[in-house]
N, C-alpha and C positions, 0 to 999 in steps of 0.2 A: 553455650555449646555451639559448635558449627552446625548449621542446618544445610543439608544437600539441596541444591537448586535444580538439579537435572532430572528429578523424578517427575512422573506424570501425576498431575494433580487431579483429584476427584472433582467431577462436575456436580456441584450442588444444585438440586432442583427445589423449587418452592413447592408448597403443599398443593397449590393450584396446578402446577406443571405435572406433578406426580398423579394427581387425580385425573387430569385431562388424559394423560397417556394411558392410564389403566382403563378408564371408561371407554376411550376410543378403541382400545384393544378388545374389550368385551363386546362392543357393538360390532366390530369387524368380524370376530370369530363366532358370533352368534350366541355368546353367553347371555347377552341382553338381546332378546329377539325383536325383529321388526314389529312395531305396534305396541311393544311393551311399555307400560307406564312406569316412570321412574320417580321414586320417592327420595328426595334429597336427604332426609333424616336417616333412612335405611342405608343409603350409599355412604353417608358420612360415617356411620357406625362401622360399616364393612371395611372402609379404608382407613379408619382411625384418625379422621380429621374432623374439623368443624364443618358446619353447613356452608360457611362462606366460600371456601375454595371449591366446594361441590357446585354451588350455584354459579360461580364464575366459570367453572369448567363447562357446565351445561350451556352457558351463553356462547362460549367459543365453539362448542360442538354444534350448536344451532347454526352459527355462521358457516361452518364447514359442511352443513347438510346432513349431519348424523342424527340430530334430534330436532323435534319441533316443540316449541314452548307455547302453551296456551295460558296466558297470565290469569291467575286466580283459579285455574282449573287443573291442568296437568301438564307434564312434560312426557312426550312419547318418543321412542326410537322410530326413526323414519323407516318407511317401507324400502325394500330393495327393488329398484326398478331395473330389471335385467336388460331392458332395451337401452338403458343409459350408456351401455358400452359403445353405442354408435356416436354419442356425444363426448364420451370420456377419452377414448383412445386416440382420435385424431390430434387433439392438442398435445397429448402426452407424447405421441409419435414425433410431432414437430419439435418439441423441446428436447427429446432424446437425440434426434438427428442433429439439432443445433449443438448440443453438448458434444457429440462426436467430432463435429467440425472444430469447435473451440478447444477441444482437448488436444488435438494434434500438435500444436506448437509446444505443449507442455509435456509431451510424452517422454518417459524415461524407460530404461531397460527394466527397472523395478516394476513400473506400471504394467508394461507388456507381460512380464512374468506373472504378475498377480492376475491379470485378465485370463491368461492361458490356464493357470492353475484353477481359477474359479470356474472356468468353462468345463474343465475335466470333472470337477465335483458335480456340476450341473448335469453333465452327461451320465455320470454314475447314478444320480438320483432318478433321472428319467428311465434308465435301464431297469432300475429296481422298482419302478412305478411308485416311488415315494414322491408324490406330486406336491405335497405340502413343503417338503424339504426343497424340492426343485424350485418352487415359487420363491422361497427365501433366498436361494442361491442366485436365481435369475435377477432378483432385486439387487443383490450384492454386485453382480457383474455390471449392471447398468449404473449402479451408484458409483462404482469406481470411475467410470467415464464422466459422470456428472461432477464428481469431486475434482477430477483432473481439469475439467473445463474452468473451474474456479470462478463461477459467476453466482453470487449469492441470490440473485433474483430467480434464476433458473432453478437453483437448489431448492428454494422455498416452494415454488410452483410445482415442481416435480414431486416433492414430498406430499403435498396436498392431493394431487391427482393419484399418486401411487397408493395412498391410503384407501381410496375408493376402489382401485383395481383389486386390492387385497380383499376387500369386502365382497366384491363380485366373485372372486375365486372361491371364497368360502360358501357362496351360494350357487356354486356350479355354473357360473357364466363365463369363466375364463378357462381355456383349455391350453395346456402345455404339451407340445409335441417334440419329437426327436429332430424335427426340421430346424428348430431353434439352435440346436447344437452347431450345425453346419453354418447357420447364419452368424452365430457368434464368432466362429473361426474366421469367416470372411470379413467380418467387421474388424477383427484384430489385424488381419493381413492388410486391409485397406488403410487402417490407421498407421501401420508401420510404413506403408508406401506413401503416406501423406496424400492419399487420393480423396480429397474433400468431397467432390461431387458424387462419387460412387458410394462412399461410406454413408453419406447422408441418405441416399436412396435405399440402401440395404437396411439401414436402421429403421427407416419409416416402414418398410415392408415387414420387418421383424415384428413390429408392434401392430400394424394394421391387419396382418393376417389373422389375428385372433378374432376380428369382427366376422370375417368370412367363415371361419370355423364355427363360431357361435351360431351363425344363421343356418349352417348345414345341419346342426344338431337340434335346431329349434323346431 
């Protein structure tokens, strides 16, 4: 029988990848609390996998700073260091600024429309004070730009840093404000105008402002 070739193919993930994603999500949203001891047998049973992918996932999570492994003793979820925002956001701001610069030569009408529509959804979430939804939409907005930049190294580093930003948000260290809506609009306009210098500066400001807002509330 003829098999269609133009359909989207499902992306298969290994047991380790699935376990890593789920454990990381639980640590980020606080399901697994800072300082909590992790039992690989219990986690394996909960996720319906063997202990091997759990152990491999925990090793990766340790590399990423989400857990600390004490051989022969225990594995614990790392503490949330709220002050880490001072170290986390500057490199992320630099990568996001570079992404905006690199994305400009690859801009299409479809990308611009997608950015505009995404920022409208972001604005709606902010107005409704649905900050969890706003965080996800804000990520989507910036991810569109990172994807358009089409640099796999930036993509990987941003994903790593963004996961820690998400964790800080759940522990009330990241504040989203209406000012970001206007900054997003400015970013879109500057990208359309191919103004590399100004879009880079505004993108940095968009990310670094969160540090100032954090210290104002501390």
